[in-house]
C-alpha positions in Angstrom: -11.1 -2.1 -16.4 -8.5 0.6 -15.9 -6.0 0.4 -18.7 -2.5 1.8 -17.8 0.3 2.0 -20.4 4.0 2.8 -20.0 6.2 3.7 -22.9 9.6 5.2 -23.4 9.1 7.6 -26.3 12.8 8.2 -27.2 11.5 11.7 -28.1 7.9 12.8 -28.1 8.2 14.5 -31.4 9.7 11.4 -33.0 7.1 9.0 -31.5 4.2 11.1 -32.6 5.5 11.3 -36.2 5.5 7.4 -36.1 1.8 7.1 -35.3 1.7 7.2 -31.5 -1.4 9.4 -31.3 -3.4 7.4 -33.7 -2.6 4.3 -31.8 -3.7 5.9 -28.5 -6.9 7.0 -30.1 -7.6 3.4 -31.1 -6.2 1.7 -27.9 -7.9 4.3 -25.6 -5.9 3.7 -22.4 -7.1 5.5 -19.3 -3.6 6.6 -18.6 -0.2 6.5 -20.3 3.1 7.1 -18.5 5.8 8.3 -20.9 9.5 8.6 -20.5 12.3 10.3 -22.4 10.3 13.2 -23.7 13.5 14.9 -25.0 11.5 18.2 -24.9 11.1 21.3 -22.9 7.8 22.9 -21.7 8.1 25.4 -24.6 8.2 22.4 -27.0 5.2 20.8 -25.4 3.1 24.0 -25.3 0.6 24.2 -28.2 1.2 20.7 -29.4 1.7 18.0 -26.7 -0.3 19.2 -23.7 -2.8 16.5 -24.7 -2.5 13.3 -26.8 -5.6 11.6 -28.3 -7.8 13.6 -25.9 -5.8 12.8 -22.8 -4.5 15.8 -20.9 -0.9 15.6 -19.7 1.4 16.7 -16.9 5.2 16.8 -17.3 8.6 16.9 -15.7 11.2 18.2 -18.2 14.9 18.0 -17.8 16.9 21.3 -17.5 19.1 20.1 -20.3 17.6 20.5 -23.7 16.7 17.3 -25.7 17.3 15.1 -22.7 15.2 12.8 -20.5 11.9 14.1 -19.2 8.7 12.2 -18.1 5.0 12.7 -18.3 1.6 11.3 -17.4 -1.5 11.6 -19.7 -4.7 10.7 -17.9 -8.4 10.5 -18.6 -9.0 11.0 -14.9 -7.9 14.3 -13.4 -5.5 13.8 -10.5 -6.1 15.4 -7.1 -2.5 16.5 -7.1 0.7 16.2 -9.2 4.1 15.9 -7.6 7.1 16.9 -9.9 10.4 15.4 -8.8 11.1 13.2 -5.8 13.2 15.6 -3.7 16.6 14.8 -5.1 18.2 17.9 -6.7 20.7 16.0 -8.8 18.1 13.8 -10.5 15.2 16.2 -10.4 17.2 18.4 -12.6 17.2 15.5 -15.1 13.4 15.2 -15.3 13.0 11.7 -14.0 9.9 11.5 -11.8 6.3 12.7 -11.9 3.6 11.4 -9.7 -0.2 11.9 -10.2 -2.2 11.4 -7.0 -5.8 10.2 -7.1 -6.9 10.6 -3.5 -10.3 10.2 -2.0 -11.6 10.2 1.6 -11.3 6.4 1.6 -7.9 5.9 0.0 -4.7 7.3 -1.3 -3.4 6.1 -4.6 -0.7 7.3 -7.0 0.6 6.6 -10.5 4.2 7.4 -11.1 6.1 7.8 -14.4 9.9 7.5 -13.9 12.9 7.2 -16.1 15.9 5.5 -14.4 19.3 6.5 -15.6 21.4 4.4 -18.0 25.0 3.7 -17.1 26.0 2.4 -20.5 28.0 5.5 -21.5 30.7 4.9 -18.9 31.7 4.6 -15.2 30.6 8.1 -14.3 27.1 7.6 -15.4 27.0 4.1 -13.9 28.0 5.7 -10.6 25.2 8.2 -11.0 22.8 5.3 -11.7 23.8 3.7 -8.4 23.2 7.0 -6.6 19.8 7.2 -8.2 18.9 3.7 -7.2 19.8 4.4 -3.6 17.8 7.6 -3.5 14.8 6.0 -5.3 14.7 3.0 -3.0 14.6 5.2 0.1 11.8 7.4 -1.6 9.7 4.4 -2.5 10.0 2.8 0.9 8.8 6.0 2.5 6.0 6.6 0.0 4.5 3.1 0.4 4.0 3.8 4.1 1.5 6.6 3.3 -0.1 5.4 0.0 -0.5 2.7 -2.6 1.1 3.4 -6.0 2.0 2.0 -9.4 5.4 3.1 -10.7 5.5 2.8 -14.5 8.8 3.3 -16.3 11.9 2.5 -18.1 13.9 1.1 -15.2 17.0 0.3 -17.3 17.5 -3.0 -15.5 16.7 -6.5 -16.7 16.0 -8.4 -13.5 16.5 -12.0 -14.3 17.8 -14.3 -17.0 14.2 -14.5 -18.3 14.3 -10.8 -19.0 17.2 -10.6 -21.5 18.1 -12.7 -24.5 21.9 -12.7 -24.2 22.2 -12.8 -20.5 25.5 -14.6 -20.4 27.4 -12.0 -22.4 25.7 -9.1 -20.6 26.6 -9.8 -17.0 29.2 -7.1 -16.8 27.2 -4.6 -18.8 25.0 -1.8 -17.3 21.5 -2.9 -16.9 22.3 -6.5 -16.0 25.1 -6.2 -13.5 24.9 -8.2 -10.2 24.5 -5.0 -8.2 21.6 -3.7 -10.3 19.9 -7.1 -10.2 20.4 -7.2 -6.4 18.7 -3.8 -6.1 15.7 -5.3 -7.9 15.8 -8.4 -5.7 15.6 -6.1 -2.7 12.8 -3.9 -4.0 10.7 -7.0 -4.9 11.5 -9.0 -1.8 8.6 -10.2 0.4 10.1 -8.4 3.3 8.2 -5.0 3.5 11.1 -3.4 5.4 13.5 -4.1 2.5 11.1 -3.8 -0.5 7.7 -5.4 -0.7 6.8 -4.2 -4.2 5.5 -6.4 -7.0 6.6 -6.7 -10.6 3.1 -6.7 -12.1 4.0 -8.1 -15.5 6.0 -11.0 -14.0 3.1 -11.6 -11.5 0.7 -12.0 -14.5 3.2 -13.8 -16.8 5.6 -15.8 -14.5 7.2 -17.9 -17.3 7.4 -15.3 -20.1 10.8 -14.9 -21.7 11.2 -13.4 -25.2 7.5 -12.5 -25.3 8.1 -10.0 -22.5 10.9 -8.0 -24.1 10.2 -4.2 -24.3 13.5 -2.8 -25.6 15.8 -3.7 -28.5 19.1 -2.2 -29.4 19.3 -0.3 -32.7 22.5 -2.2 -33.6 22.4 -5.0 -36.0 19.1 -6.9 -36.4 18.2 -6.9 -32.7 14.5 -6.1 -33.2 14.1 -8.4 -36.2 15.6 -11.3 -34.3 13.9 -10.3 -31.0 17.3 -10.0 -29.2 15.7 -7.9 -26.5 15.6 -6.8 -22.9 12.6 -6.4 -20.5 13.5 -3.1 -18.8 10.0 -1.4 -18.8 7.9 -2.2 -15.7 4.8 -1.6 -13.6 6.1 -1.8 -10.0 3.2 -1.7 -7.6 2.4 -1.9 -3.9 0.7 -5.3 -3.1 -2.8 -3.9 -2.9 -2.7 -2.4 -6.4 -0.7 -5.3 -7.9 -3.5 -7.6 -6.7 -5.9 -5.7 -9.0 -4.0 -6.5 -12.1 -5.9 -8.7 -14.5 -4.3 -8.6 -18.0 -1.1 -7.5 -19.7 0.0 -6.8 -23.3 3.1 -5.6 -25.1 2.3 -3.9 -28.4 4.7 -4.7 -31.2 2.4 -4.1 -34.2 4.1 -0.7 -34.8 7.3 0.9 -33.7 7.0 4.3 -32.0 10.5 4.1 -30.5 13.1 1.5 -29.6 10.7 0.5 -26.7 7.3 -1.2 -26.9 4.3 0.0 -25.0 3.4 -2.2 -21.9 -0.2 -2.1 -20.9 -1.8 -3.6 -17.8 -5.5 -3.8 -17.1 -6.4 -3.2 -13.4 -9.7 -3.7 -11.7 -9.4 -0.2 -10.3 -12.6 1.9 -10.2 -12.3 5.7 -9.9 
């Protein structure tokens, strides 16, 4: 079984001081996609190139202490793609793709960190530009290869995915426009979307058990007032290989919880 984890670190230095590496050594995923590194290549060098024996590949933001994504993998990729060809968002370090190609098939694992629009109208507008660009990219990519995109999408798709859905309908992450974008991406029509929400495929009725992020305000974590905004989004062929899912809440490495899916994927 191929174990694939996704986790927003909210800072790789912070997450490792909270026990992330020891957990990885015990959990032993085959691959972990991480988001929000908040580190530059110079910060990674000599300390974070590998975690618990897993070598890593990274896309750091130009701005210091901001964004950044990475992939740590037990299996060496055949190629690594840094960025998705959009200068505005590639400068923010939001996309890295590890390709595992053979003569028989083309498969990718992607780690992506979608923008948040919670800081105001300007960033919400940027988020919508990102969603448009990412949709076009994913639609083109799925024509040439199967993939699993792991990441902090910063969107709760349905009422099942957020505790206080009524009061959040005008807030970034649960606006009608963002949810409609998810509807399109996950529609059965391959021309419009055709991807699968792997956790929801495995756990169709899960509500609060599926939350992966909690605000630091008040007692959100203690009361499980959460959002499900971390996903595995996959092409149908790879989604069909998913067998198990788990969200680890035994320790807090950041304000997100690790989401792990086991796939019947043989390398």
